[in-house]
C-alpha positions in Angstrom: 15.6 -34.1 -31.8 13.0 -31.5 -32.7 13.9 -27.8 -32.5 11.8 -26.1 -29.8 9.2 -23.6 -31.0 9.7 -20.0 -30.1 7.5 -18.9 -27.3 4.2 -17.3 -28.3 4.1 -15.6 -24.9 6.9 -13.0 -24.7 8.1 -12.5 -21.1 9.5 -9.2 -19.9 11.3 -9.0 -16.5 12.7 -6.1 -14.6 14.0 -5.4 -11.1 13.9 -2.1 -9.3 15.0 -0.9 -5.9 12.3 0.3 -3.6 13.6 1.7 -0.3 16.8 -0.5 -0.7 14.7 -3.7 -1.4 14.6 -5.3 -4.8 11.1 -5.4 -6.4 10.7 -7.8 -9.3 8.3 -7.4 -12.1 7.4 -10.0 -14.7 5.0 -9.4 -17.5 3.8 -12.2 -19.8 2.2 -10.9 -23.0 -0.6 -13.1 -24.4 -3.1 -12.5 -27.2 -5.4 -9.7 -26.0 -4.3 -10.0 -22.4 -1.4 -9.6 -19.9 -0.2 -11.5 -16.8 1.7 -9.2 -14.4 3.5 -10.5 -11.3 5.0 -7.9 -8.9 6.9 -9.2 -5.8 10.0 -9.9 -3.8 12.7 -12.5 -4.3 10.8 -15.2 -2.5 8.4 -15.5 -5.5 5.2 -15.5 -3.4 1.9 -15.8 -5.2 -0.6 -14.7 -2.5 -3.4 -13.2 -4.7 -4.6 -12.9 -8.2 -7.0 -10.3 -9.7 -8.5 -9.9 -13.1 -9.7 -6.9 -15.0 -11.7 -7.0 -18.2 -12.1 -4.1 -20.6 -15.5 -2.8 -21.7 -17.6 0.3 -21.5 -17.2 0.2 -17.8 -14.1 -1.9 -17.0 -14.7 -4.4 -14.2 -12.2 -6.2 -11.9 -12.4 -8.9 -9.3 -10.1 -10.8 -7.0 -9.8 -14.5 -8.1 -7.4 -15.7 -5.4 -6.5 -14.3 -2.0 -8.0 -12.2 0.8 -6.2 -8.8 0.1 -8.2 -6.4 2.3 -6.5 -3.4 0.6 -7.4 -4.9 -2.8 -4.1 -3.7 -4.3 -4.0 -6.2 -7.2 -7.6 -5.5 -8.1 -7.1 -1.7 -8.1 -4.0 -1.9 -10.2 -5.7 -4.3 -12.6 -8.7 -2.0 -12.9 -6.5 1.0 -13.7 -4.7 -0.9 -16.4 -7.8 -2.5 -17.8 -7.4 -1.5 -21.5 -7.1 -5.3 -22.2 -7.7 -8.3 -20.1 -5.1 -8.2 -17.2 -4.3 -10.8 -14.6 -2.2 -9.3 -11.9 -0.6 -10.5 -8.6 1.0 -8.2 -6.2 3.1 -9.6 -3.3 3.1 -7.0 -0.6 6.5 -5.4 -0.1 6.6 -5.1 3.7 
């Protein structure tokens, strides 16, 4: 049986307490881009935003109807490389 290749996408995971509720963070590092998931234990994936670097970084919501545009705003602020981000509301 062949030995599995090591992942070319390192994954970083952390859990923090926010007002006594666990908040999970997972970051997948890809070549020239990041995928960031922030959410609760249920693992919801309700929205997805993308930010692209450039002279004037731009961001857009790809999936979801987040009126507050939380994912998009976070992605835009972190837009030093291409960033895909999903933020499951913590309420």
